[in-house]
N, C-alpha and C positions, 0 to 999 in steps of 0.2 A: 425092447429098448433100443436095439441097433436100428430098427426100422425108423424110429423117431429121429435119430441123427441123420440117417440117409435122406429122409423127407426134408428135414431142415436144410441140409446141404443143397438139395435140388431146388428148394424154394429160394434160397439166397442166390444160387446160380441163375435162376430165372429172373429175379429182380435185377441182377447185374446185366443180364442180356437186354432187358427192356430199358434200362437207365439211359443210354444215349438217345433213344427215340423220345422218351419222355422229356429229357433235358432240353432238346431242341424244339419241342412242341410249344404251340400257343393255343389259346382258347378262342381266337377270333376267326378261324378258318377251318372248314370241314376237312381240308386236305390232311391235317395232322391226325384226325380220327381215322381216315382211310389208311394212312401210313401205319398206324398202330394195328389196325385190322389186317393189313397186308403182312405185317411182321408175324402176327399170330398164324395166319394161313401158311406162311412159309415154314413155321415151326411144325405145324400139323403135317405138311407135305414131307418135311424131313423125317418125321416119325413114321409116316406111312411107307416111306422108302427104306426104312431101316429094318434090321433083323428083328426088332421088337414088335413089329406089326403082326397081327394074327389073321386078319380077314383075307380072303382070296382076292377081293376087289381093291385092296389097299393100293396096289400099283396104279390101277386105273384112276382111282380117286386122287392120288398124288399128281398124276398127269393133268387131270381137270383143274386141280388147284394151281398148278404151274401155269396153265393156259390162262386161268383167271387172273393170276398175278401179272402176266404180261399185258393183258388187256387193261388191268387197273393202272399200270404204268402209262400206257398209251393214252388212256382217258385222262388221267391225272396231269400228265404233261401237256395235254391238249394238242397232241401230235396231229390229229385230223383237222382241228380248227386252224392250225398254223401252216398246214401243208401247202396252201396256195402261194406262200412266200417263196417256196422253192422254184416257182415258175415266173418270177419277176426279178428284174434288176433295177434297184433304186439307189439313189445316192442321198444320204441325209447330211445336212450341215446346219450349223447354228448361225443366226443373224442377230447382231446386236440390236436391241430395241432402242429407238431414237429418243422416246420420251422417258424411259426408265433406265438410267445408267446402272450398269451391273447386271441387267437382265437380258436374256436373249430368247429367241424363239427358234424352234426347229423347223426347217423347211425340207421338203423332199422333191427331188427331181426324178421323174419316172424315165428310165433309160430304155428298157426293153421288157418284153413279156413273151412267154410261151404258154399262155393259158389254154390254147387249143389242145395241147398235149394233156393238160390237166383235165379238160372237159372230156377228152376221149377215154381217159382212165375211169371215169364215172358217168357213162352215158345215161343211165336211168335217173340218177340224181340231177344231172344237167338238164334233162327234159323236164323234171319236176320244177326246177328253178325257172325255166323258161315259161312254165305254166303258172308261175306266180308264187311258188313256195319260197320260204326263207324270210328272215327278219329284215333284210336290206332291200329296200324298194327297187325293183327292176321295172323301168317304165316300158309300156307296150311298144312305143316307137323304138326303144333300144333293142327289144327282141326282134322287131321287124328289120331293123338296120343290121343287127347281128346276123340274121339269116341271109342278108344280102352281102355280108362280108365287109361292111363299112362301119366299124365301131371305133370308139375312142378307148384309150387305155383305161380310163376311169369306168366306162360302161362294162368292159370285160372284167375288170377287177371286182366290181360289185357282184357280178354273176359268180365269179370265183369265190368270193367271200360267202355267198349263200351256199354254194356247193360244199365248201369246207364246213360251214356251220351245220348243215344237214348231216354230213358224214360224222361229225363229232357227236351229234345227238343220237345217231344210229348206234355208234360205238358205246355210248353211255347206256342206252337202253339194252343193248346186247349184254353188256357187263352185268347189269342188275338182274336181267332175266337168267343169265347163267348162274349167278349166285343163288337166286331164288330156287331154281330147279335142282341144284346140286348140294346146297349147304347141309341138308339133313343127312346126307350120306358121307360127309367128310368126318368120319370118326373111325375108331378101330375097336 
């Protein structure tokens, strides 16, 4: 009978732990499902790091889970896809529309860029982009001009966007491969 009360207490405690995540979740975006999954993985890692864990590999499994959680955050926040923004300086401003009063459009002035540093950070991906990979069209003459050192901001930005996109895809694939290879061992 005492076990029954302990079990109910733990179940209520678990529901209260999940309540904030469920409360702020929606059904139109997969991100909320991955947040729920990440929360459960964090709970498993906490258990595997506790004194209650029994297996010898529980510490190693907890470390793998923590690494997976870090990668889940990077992929979910699209850190790699947005990284190229750190290598440019732009100024955004709004311009009033002449034909529609009360509406405005956003304009951007490109001030400076240091994309070459970004390209040096990922030389293999950069080469793949120059060979034609990536969703944003890089024109052949752009690549030739780039190799000669005479490119426009927009040309280099398009290449940087492709590098960032390919990096994001690599991180996403690495995340799911990591989960696939390890998830069956994340128990005690």
